[in-house]
C-alpha positions in Angstrom: 241.4 25.3 156.7 241.0 29.2 157.3 240.4 30.2 153.7 236.7 29.7 152.7 236.0 28.6 149.3 232.4 29.8 149.4 230.8 33.3 149.9 231.9 36.7 149.8 234.8 38.0 151.7 236.2 41.3 152.5 239.9 42.1 151.1 242.3 45.0 151.7 240.6 47.2 149.1 237.2 45.5 148.6 235.5 42.2 148.4 236.1 39.0 146.6 233.1 36.9 145.4 232.9 33.2 144.3 230.2 31.2 143.2 230.3 27.5 142.2 227.9 27.2 139.1 229.1 24.3 136.9 225.7 24.3 135.0 225.9 28.1 134.4 227.3 29.5 131.1 227.5 33.1 132.4 227.4 34.7 135.8 227.2 38.4 136.7 227.6 39.9 140.1 224.8 42.5 140.7 225.9 45.6 142.6 225.0 49.1 141.4 225.5 47.5 137.8 226.2 44.0 136.5 229.8 42.9 136.8 230.7 39.7 134.9 232.5 37.2 136.9 235.3 35.2 135.3 235.0 31.5 134.7 237.6 29.3 136.2 238.2 25.6 136.5 235.6 23.1 137.8 232.6 25.4 137.5 234.0 28.3 139.6 233.2 31.9 138.9 234.9 34.8 140.5 235.5 38.4 140.9 237.3 40.9 143.0 235.7 44.3 143.2 237.5 47.3 144.8 235.8 50.1 147.0 233.4 47.8 148.7 232.7 47.6 152.4 230.8 45.6 155.0 227.0 46.3 154.4 227.2 45.8 150.6 224.2 44.1 149.1 224.6 41.8 146.0 223.1 39.0 144.0 224.1 36.7 141.2 222.6 36.7 137.8 222.8 33.3 136.1 222.7 33.3 132.4 220.6 36.5 132.1 217.7 34.5 133.2 217.5 34.4 137.0 218.9 36.6 140.0 219.9 34.5 142.9 221.2 35.2 146.5 224.6 33.7 147.3 224.2 30.2 148.6 226.8 30.9 151.3 225.4 34.3 152.1 226.4 35.6 155.5 223.1 37.5 156.0 219.8 38.1 154.1 218.2 41.3 155.4 215.2 40.8 153.2 214.7 37.1 153.6 215.9 34.3 151.2 214.6 36.0 148.1 216.3 39.3 148.6 219.9 40.5 148.3 222.9 38.9 150.3 224.8 41.3 152.6 228.6 41.2 152.9 229.5 40.9 156.7 232.7 41.8 158.5 233.2 38.9 160.9 236.3 40.6 162.3 234.6 43.7 163.4 233.1 42.3 166.8 235.3 42.5 169.8 234.5 39.4 172.0 234.3 40.1 175.6 234.7 36.5 176.6 238.1 36.5 174.9 239.7 33.7 177.0 236.8 31.3 176.6 237.8 27.8 175.6 234.6 26.0 176.4 233.8 23.1 179.0 234.5 19.4 179.0 231.7 17.3 177.5 230.9 15.6 180.9 229.9 18.8 182.4 227.1 19.3 179.6 223.4 19.8 180.8 221.6 21.0 177.6 218.5 23.0 177.1 217.0 23.1 173.6 215.4 26.4 172.6 213.8 27.9 169.6 214.8 31.5 169.3 211.5 32.8 167.9 209.3 31.5 170.7 211.7 31.5 173.6 210.9 35.0 174.5 207.9 37.2 173.4 210.2 39.3 171.4 211.6 36.2 169.5 215.1 37.6 169.1 218.7 36.7 169.9 219.0 39.9 171.9 216.0 39.1 174.0 217.4 35.7 174.9 220.5 37.4 176.7 217.9 38.5 179.4 217.2 34.8 180.2 220.7 33.5 180.3 220.9 34.2 184.1 217.9 32.2 184.7 219.3 29.2 182.6 222.6 29.4 184.7 220.8 29.5 187.9 218.8 26.5 187.0 222.0 24.5 186.6 222.0 24.4 182.7 225.5 24.5 181.3 224.7 24.5 177.6 222.1 26.3 175.4 221.1 24.4 172.0 219.5 26.5 169.5 217.2 25.0 166.9 218.6 25.7 163.2 219.2 29.3 162.3 220.1 28.9 158.5 217.8 31.2 156.7 214.3 30.0 155.7 211.6 31.3 153.8 209.2 33.5 155.7 209.1 35.0 159.3 208.5 31.8 161.3 209.7 28.2 161.1 211.2 25.5 163.3 214.4 26.1 161.3 214.6 22.7 159.4 213.6 24.3 156.1 216.7 26.3 155.8 218.0 27.0 152.4 220.9 29.6 152.9 223.2 27.5 155.5 225.6 30.3 156.3 223.0 33.1 157.0 221.5 33.3 160.4 217.7 34.1 159.9 217.0 37.8 160.0 213.6 37.0 161.7 215.7 36.8 164.9 218.2 39.7 164.3 221.5 40.3 162.7 224.7 38.2 162.9 226.2 40.6 165.4 223.2 40.1 167.6 223.6 36.3 167.6 227.3 36.8 168.4 226.3 38.9 171.3 224.1 36.3 172.7 227.0 33.7 172.4 229.5 36.1 174.0 227.0 36.8 177.0 226.5 33.2 177.5 230.1 32.5 177.6 230.6 35.2 180.1 228.1 33.2 182.3 230.0 29.8 181.8 227.3 28.6 179.3 228.0 26.7 176.2 226.0 27.4 173.1 225.3 24.6 170.6 223.8 25.0 167.3 221.4 22.3 165.5 222.5 22.2 161.7 220.8 20.3 158.8 222.9 18.7 156.2 220.5 16.0 155.0 218.4 18.3 152.8 217.5 21.9 151.6 214.1 23.5 152.4 211.3 23.5 149.8 211.3 27.2 149.0 214.1 29.5 148.2 216.7 27.1 147.1 218.2 27.9 143.6 221.1 25.4 143.5 219.2 22.9 141.3 219.3 25.7 138.6 223.1 26.4 138.5 224.8 23.4 140.4 222.5 20.4 139.9 225.5 18.2 140.9 224.6 19.0 144.5 221.8 16.5 144.5 221.3 12.9 143.6 218.2 11.0 142.5 217.8 9.4 145.8 214.9 11.1 148.0 214.8 12.0 151.8 211.5 12.4 153.5 212.2 16.3 153.1 213.4 16.3 149.6 216.3 15.4 147.2 219.3 13.9 148.8 222.6 15.7 148.8 225.6 14.1 146.9 228.6 14.4 149.2 230.7 12.5 146.6 231.2 15.7 144.9 234.3 17.5 146.5 232.7 20.8 146.3 229.4 19.8 147.8 231.4 18.1 150.6 233.3 21.3 151.2 230.1 23.3 151.2 228.8 21.3 154.4 232.2 21.2 156.1 233.0 24.7 155.6 229.6 25.6 157.0 230.3 23.6 160.2 233.5 25.4 160.7 231.8 28.8 160.0 229.6 28.3 162.8 232.3 27.1 165.2 234.8 29.7 164.2 233.1 33.0 163.3 230.3 32.6 165.9 232.2 30.6 168.5 229.5 28.0 169.0 230.9 25.2 171.3 229.3 22.4 169.4 226.8 21.2 166.6 223.9 18.7 166.7 223.6 17.3 163.2 220.2 16.6 162.3 218.8 13.2 161.1 222.1 12.0 159.7 220.6 8.6 158.9 219.0 10.5 155.8 222.3 11.6 154.5 223.1 9.3 151.5 226.7 8.2 151.8 228.0 6.6 148.9 231.8 7.3 149.0 234.6 5.2 150.9 235.0 8.0 153.5 231.8 9.7 154.8 231.2 13.4 154.9 230.4 12.8 158.6 234.0 11.6 159.2 235.7 14.4 157.4 233.6 17.0 159.3 234.5 15.6 162.5 238.2 15.6 161.6 238.0 19.3 160.4 236.2 20.3 163.7 238.9 18.3 165.5 241.7 20.5 163.8 239.9 23.7 164.7 239.8 22.5 168.3 243.5 21.6 168.5 244.4 24.7 166.7 242.5 26.9 169.1 242.5 24.9 172.3 238.9 24.9 172.5 236.4 22.2 173.6 234.4 21.6 170.6 231.6 19.0 170.8 229.5 17.3 167.8 226.4 15.4 168.5 224.4 13.3 166.1 220.6 12.5 165.7 220.8 9.1 163.9 217.7 6.7 163.9 220.1 3.9 162.8 221.6 3.8 166.3 225.0 3.3 164.8 227.7 2.8 167.6 230.7 2.9 165.1 230.3 6.8 164.8 230.3 7.5 168.5 233.2 8.2 170.8 232.6 10.6 173.7 236.2 10.3 175.1 238.1 11.2 171.8 239.2 14.8 172.3 239.5 16.5 170.0 237.1 14.7 167.6 239.1 12.8 164.9 236.4 11.2 162.8 233.7 10.4 165.3 231.1 12.1 167.5 230.6 12.7 171.2 227.1 11.5 171.5 223.8 10.7 170.0 220.3 11.9 171.0 218.8 8.7 172.5 215.3 8.5 171.0 214.9 5.0 172.6 215.2 6.5 176.0 212.5 9.0 175.4 210.1 6.5 173.6 210.3 4.0 176.4 209.6 6.7 179.1 206.7 8.2 177.1 205.1 4.7 176.8 205.7 4.1 180.4 204.1 7.6 181.4 201.3 7.9 179.1 200.4 4.5 177.8 200.3 5.6 174.1 201.5 3.0 171.7 200.8 4.5 168.2 203.3 4.9 165.7 206.9 4.4 166.6 205.9 4.0 170.2 204.7 0.5 169.3 208.1 -0.7 169.4 208.1 -0.2 173.2 204.8 -1.3 174.4 205.7 -4.7 175.6 207.6 -3.6 178.6 208.5 0.1 178.6 210.0 0.0 182.1 212.3 -2.7 181.2 213.1 -0.8 178.1 214.0 2.1 180.4 216.3 -0.2 182.3 218.1 -1.3 179.1 218.6 2.1 178.4 220.1 3.1 181.7 222.4 0.0 181.6 223.6 -0.1 177.9 222.5 3.0 175.9 220.2 2.0 173.1 217.2 -0.1 173.6 217.3 -1.3 169.8 220.8 -2.8 169.5 220.1 -5.0 166.4 216.6 -6.4 167.2 213.9 -6.2 164.7 211.6 -3.1 164.8 208.0 -3.6 164.2 207.5 0.0 163.2 210.2 -0.5 160.6 208.4 -3.6 159.1 210.6 -5.9 161.0 214.1 -4.5 159.8 216.9 -4.9 162.5 218.0 -1.7 163.9 220.9 -0.6 165.9 224.3 -2.0 167.1 225.4 -3.2 170.6 226.2 -0.1 172.6 227.1 -1.3 176.1 230.8 -0.7 175.8 230.4 2.9 175.1 230.7 5.4 177.9 227.4 6.6 179.3 228.2 10.2 178.2 227.8 9.0 174.6 224.0 9.3 174.9 222.0 12.4 175.3 218.7 11.6 177.3 215.5 13.6 177.5 211.9 13.3 178.4 210.8 16.1 175.8 212.2 17.8 172.8 211.0 19.9 169.9 210.3 16.9 167.8 208.5 14.8 170.4 206.2 17.6 171.3 205.8 19.3 167.9 205.1 16.1 166.0 201.9 15.7 168.0 198.8 16.8 166.3 198.3 19.4 169.2 201.9 20.0 170.1 201.1 19.4 173.7 203.7 18.6 176.4 203.8 15.7 178.9 202.5 18.0 181.4 199.0 17.8 179.7 198.7 14.2 180.3 201.0 12.9 183.2 200.8 13.7 186.9 203.6 16.1 188.4 204.6 13.2 190.6 205.4 10.9 187.7 207.2 13.6 185.6 209.3 14.6 188.5 210.4 10.9 189.1 211.4 10.7 185.6 213.3 13.8 185.8 215.0 12.7 189.1 216.2 9.8 187.0 217.1 11.5 183.8 219.1 14.4 185.4 221.1 12.3 187.8 221.9 9.2 185.5 225.5 9.5 184.0 224.3 10.1 180.5 224.1 13.9 179.1 220.7 15.3 180.1 218.7 17.7 178.1 215.5 19.7 178.7 213.2 21.4 176.3 212.7 25.2 177.0 210.4 25.9 179.8 210.6 22.1 180.8 212.6 23.2 183.9 209.6 25.0 185.5 207.0 22.6 184.0 205.7 24.9 181.3 202.5 23.8 179.6 203.1 26.0 176.5 202.5 23.7 173.4 205.1 23.7 170.7 203.2 22.9 167.6 204.6 22.7 164.0 204.6 26.1 162.4 205.8 27.8 159.2 205.2 30.7 157.0 204.9 29.4 153.4 202.8 31.0 150.8 200.7 30.0 147.9 200.6 26.4 146.7 203.3 25.3 149.0 201.3 26.5 152.1 198.3 24.5 150.9 200.4 21.5 150.4 201.6 21.9 154.0 198.1 22.0 155.1 196.9 19.1 153.2 199.9 17.1 154.2 199.2 17.6 157.9 195.5 16.8 157.5 196.5 13.5 155.8 199.0 12.6 158.4 196.9 13.4 161.3 193.5 12.4 159.9 192.4 10.8 163.1 193.3 13.9 165.2 191.2 16.2 162.8 188.4 13.6 163.1 188.7 13.6 167.0 189.7 17.3 167.7 188.4 19.1 164.7 189.4 22.9 164.6 191.3 22.3 167.9 194.2 21.0 165.7 196.4 24.1 164.9 196.9 25.3 161.3 200.5 25.4 161.0 200.3 28.4 158.6 198.4 30.7 161.2 200.5 33.1 163.1 198.4 32.2 166.2 199.8 28.7 166.1 203.2 30.2 166.2 202.2 32.5 169.0 200.7 29.7 171.2 204.2 28.3 171.4 205.8 31.4 172.9 207.0 30.9 176.4 205.1 32.4 179.2 207.9 33.5 181.6 205.4 34.9 184.2 204.2 31.3 184.6 207.4 30.6 186.5 205.9 32.5 189.5 203.0 30.1 190.0 203.4 27.7 193.0 203.6 24.5 191.1 206.1 26.1 188.5 208.4 27.4 191.4 208.3 24.0 193.0 209.3 22.2 189.8 212.2 24.7 189.0 213.4 24.3 192.6 213.4 20.5 192.1 215.4 20.9 188.9 217.9 23.2 190.5 218.3 20.8 193.4 218.9 17.8 191.1 221.4 19.6 188.8 223.3 20.9 192.0 223.7 17.2 193.0 224.8 16.3 189.5 227.3 19.1 189.4 228.7 18.0 192.9 228.5 14.3 193.1 228.3 13.0 189.5 230.2 15.1 187.1 233.5 15.1 189.1 233.3 11.1 188.7 232.2 11.0 185.0 235.5 10.6 183.4 236.1 7.0 182.6 232.5 6.1 183.9 230.9 2.8 182.6 227.6 1.1 182.3 226.6 -1.3 184.9 223.3 -3.4 185.5 219.6 -2.4 185.5 216.3 -4.1 186.1 212.7 -3.4 186.3 210.0 -5.4 187.9 206.4 -5.7 187.1 205.5 -3.9 190.2 207.4 -0.9 189.0 210.5 -1.2 190.9 213.5 0.1 189.0 217.1 -0.5 190.0 220.4 0.4 188.2 224.0 0.9 189.0 227.0 2.3 187.2 230.8 2.2 187.9 232.0 5.8 188.1 235.4 7.0 186.9 236.9 7.1 190.6 236.0 3.4 191.2 232.7 4.5 192.9 229.4 2.8 192.4 226.2 4.8 191.5 223.1 3.2 192.5 219.5 4.0 191.6 216.4 2.6 193.4 212.8 3.9 192.3 209.2 2.9 192.5 207.8 3.9 189.2 204.2 3.2 189.9 201.2 5.1 191.4 200.8 2.6 194.3 203.2 1.6 197.3 205.6 -1.1 196.4 207.0 -3.7 198.9 210.2 -5.4 197.8 213.8 -5.5 198.6 215.3 -2.1 197.4 218.8 -3.6 197.1 221.9 -2.8 199.0 221.9 0.4 201.0 225.6 0.8 202.0 226.2 3.8 199.8 225.9 7.3 201.0 222.5 8.8 199.9 223.0 11.8 197.5 219.4 12.4 196.7 216.0 11.1 197.9 217.2 9.7 201.3 217.4 6.0 202.0 215.1 3.7 200.3 212.7 1.4 202.6 211.2 -1.9 202.1 207.9 -0.2 201.4 208.4 2.5 198.8 205.9 5.2 198.3 204.5 6.0 194.5 207.0 7.7 192.3 209.8 7.8 194.9 213.5 7.8 193.6 216.6 7.3 195.6 220.2 7.8 194.5 223.2 6.9 196.5 227.1 6.5 195.8 229.1 3.7 197.3 232.8 4.6 197.5 235.7 2.1 198.1 
């Protein structure tokens, strides 16, 4: 599907414009003067205008009442309320012209927010840090959502113009340059996309295309009605747009459990098939990943290449939650589901993927959650100790480093980065950054005040305990506090952490990745004294074994068989020191 239905495109002698506005009686294209669009079938309005070039700015006027940007705008130089700009996506000469991506099993993700990744907060500035990522052993950079949002700063999940990379970070060609430079260094680039809702400010679809929405509500606004063919096409074309025009190597779909699916064939299935067709057509590796609180196994298949209706992997929140409870002792909110025996929960995640595989969740009022996942490949799960949500949804936006000893964090990293699942780090985690990542946005007026009140209501206990220490999400200082301090990498403790991560990822690259094809889950167990053991069958028939003491005291016990070859940590002894981790491979 190379021909897009939505948005403006350049033609041989000008530009073509299309807008799906089934509730509009009249639509005018605003250039130097209004140009009436002709009404076609099924609510489409269109016009071909000669003499136009890339850089042309335009809006649509609906029924002589309201002027709106193109919902499929390729760029908004003056934010979501300004005119849209026609972009020539064929103008860039890609330097990494032979890049076809990397197999999924080679993936080591680093999640990053463009605006806080560097002091400059731009796509171009990120290029200067790509060598650091490659040297650390990262193979894939994942960007938080870029769809244009209202204001100058936002996490990205309030996007309203899905096709327009936000101008706060630079122009589309700057984003392409970042991706091109990443590819030249062997780095994949993923994009987080949001198809479960539109942001609260700057979305005009309800005025001229109310068919986009159902009466159902998500936690963030009206649900999108993917039963409508044009609405489904809008999302699928958007996914292909990022993959084709910007050459992203993969997408992470946000909170798909909040997508209301009422049709026989889900939008998620059709999107996967379309991406698979693109992969087959171009010979590229394209990877699709989900965030799905429902823990649905039926939508996952990390082996299917190219994708044909399913998804490579899912962010494994269960894994994070169990580790967080084990390391911090916190049990509030959703952590209550992991308080009984967090280390045993870690073991369950290591030996079969999800922790909740159909069990009742106390946090969800006793509802059952999840499906049995042990038959999937370990690479169907993206495991992490921190990410934007798990840091940013805390009242202070504080990281693990503020609460947990370096020894404990490093033990958890030694397990996460060498287990056969796909590992992910949050920006700066590779050197132990303590920069917070609080929630921030740049709304105005009543909406800004509503956000403030909502945060105060949600974190009333934190305001009572910390008072003015709780950051105001609307203040620029809150955003500035999240900017990474790259100079801190030079501190002794941070140099030591980075060296550890480099060492672990080098071992992963040499010893684990070549054996990941056809790997399978094995067994795992955790004892009351903190002893954790686990094993996996690797694709070449070898057995990968883990032994760890995840406690702050020496542990005496039988660490298990030691016939394998140590690949990290040496050989486990009967008396194991606190927070010690040992990995070995037993070959046939």
